[in-house]
N, C-alpha and C positions, 0 to 999 in steps of 0.2 A: 198341699196349703192349706192352712183355715181363712177364713175371712177375715178375721181379726189381724192376722198377719200379713196377707194381701195388703188390707188398708193400709198399717201404719207402713210398708214397704213402698205404696203408689202414691201416698199423699191423700188417700180417698176417705170420706166418713164410710163405717161399719155399713151404714144405711145405704150408700151408692152404692158399695162393692156390692153388698148381698142382691141388689138389682141387675145389677150386670152378670152376676153369677146364675140369676134367676132364668137371665134371656140364654146363656151359654148353655145351661140345663136343657132348657126347651130346645135348643139347636141341635143337642146332642154332642157339643164340643166339648163337653167334660162331665165327669160325672163327680157324685158325693158319696163319701164313706164316714162313719163314726171316727172319729179321729180316737187311734189308740192312747191309752193311759198309762204310765207308772204310777204303780201305789194308789191309794185313795182317789176316786174322784170327787171334785167338790159339788156344792148345790148347781141346781140349774139345769136347763139342757146341753146335753153333752155336746162339746165341740164335733164339728164338721171338717174332713177336710175334702179337696176339690183337686180333681187329676184329669188328663187330658186326655180322651180318648182317640183313635185316631183320625176321626173327622176333624178336631180340633189341631192336632199335629198338622194336617194336611194346610192347614192356614199359616203356619209359620215361617222362617225362610230355612232353605235347608242347602246342601254342597252337594247335593245327588248330580246336577247338571254339572257342573266342574267336574267332577269326580266322573262320570260319564265322557267327556271331551277328553279330561286327561287320559284316561285307559285307552282309548279309540286312536290318540297322537301317540301314545307309545305303542299300540301295534302297528301303525302304520310306518314308525320309525324302525320297528324290531321285523316287521313280514311284508312291508310294502304296500302300495294302495290297493293292491288286487285281495289283500286280505281284510283291509275293510267295506270293498265290494261282497264279497262271501260273506261276511256277519252282516251285511247289511241283508242280503239275501236271504240267510238262512232267517234273521229275525223276521222279515215280512211274511214267508211263507209259514212263520208260525201263526200268524195271525188268520191264516184260512184254515190251517189244516183240520182246525175242528168241525167245519162245514164242507169238505169236499164231498161227502157225499150227497149232502143236501143239493149242493151246486152242479154235482151229476145228476141228477134227479130233477133239477130245474127244468121248466117247459119251455124259456125262451129267458133272453137278454135282461128284458126288466125284474123279471123272478127272480135271476141270479142278483143281480143289483140289489135288491132288497135282502137277499141274504147275506150279502158283503155287509150290507148297512147295518145289519146287525149285528155281525161278528167284527165288524170295528167299532161299534158301540160298547160292546163288551171290553175290549180292549182299551177303552178311554178317550176314543175318537170323538163320539156325539155326533155319528155318520145318518144322514138323511136321503132320502132321492125324492130329485124334484122332476117334474115335466117342465119343461121349456118347449118352447113354438117349434122348434128343430130337433128335438132328442128330450136325453133324460140329463140330469146331471146328479152325479153320488157325490153329495157335499159334507165333508168333516169339517165340524163346528169347533173342534177342538183339537190339538194336537198334543201329548203328554212328552213327545221327543221334542219339541220344536226348536229349543234353545241348541239342542245337539246337532240337529239336521240344518241347521242356519250354516254349522262350522265343518258339518258331514253331509251334503247334498245328495251322496249315495245311499243315506235312507229313504230319501224321497223318491230317488230313480228307482230303486229296487223295488220298493212299495208299488210304484205304479205300473212295471213290468207283471207282478204277481198279481195287480188288481187286472190287468188286461188278460193276463193268462186264465185266470179265473171266470172274466167273462165269455171269453170265448171270442171276441171281435175287437174291433179298432178300437181305441178309446183314447182321447188326449185331456192333460193334465194342465189346467187352464190356470191354477191358481194353488199358491202353497203359502201358510202359514210362515214358516221358516225363512220364507221371502220376503214378509211382511206383511201379508194380504189378511183378510178377516178372515179368510178358512180354506181348505185345500179343499179345489174342487175338479172334477173328473166328467169329462163331458163325452157321451156317447149320442153320437149322430142319430137321428130316423131310421135311416137308412139299412142301421147297425142294429136296430133293437129287436128283430124278429126276422126269423129266415125265409129267403126269398119263396114266395109260392110257385107251385110246377104249373105251368099253362094247362090247362084242361083238354 
């Protein structure tokens, strides 16, 4: 769509529209291309069209969450709740499949937690490891499936099981975005951070 057409549609002046378009271009939300013409082009600068990028599309509402919930509801009706658990387990394992060798070579639990945080961040969870007074916390500051997990808690449950297995020690889920918390928190007590040292 051109700036002139957009201005006419929303009722803004062309100058105001161009200011907004310049901002969106700077943010990478849209791209600009020379508008195609049929026949001879008139005088003046060629018109430009503006198209959404993937960044821009993420800002728009979509029905992916609703579709995912409907699909899982159908799966539960057709194959039973165990099928949901199996799906959630496979999805959770996929989050760490790419770092299993790194996890196996990690010297201790804190190193494994950092590796997991990196894998979760790559999957869209914006994860970090924070040291607290009596242990460490693996925090996920975003959840790309929060709305679906609110309906199907198996997603959170199996994710926690896989995280615990990957850490190789006891850990406890304290909060989840799907339950309305600000972020997901997995707590690792200090006593479980490093293997016990054998007495001399």
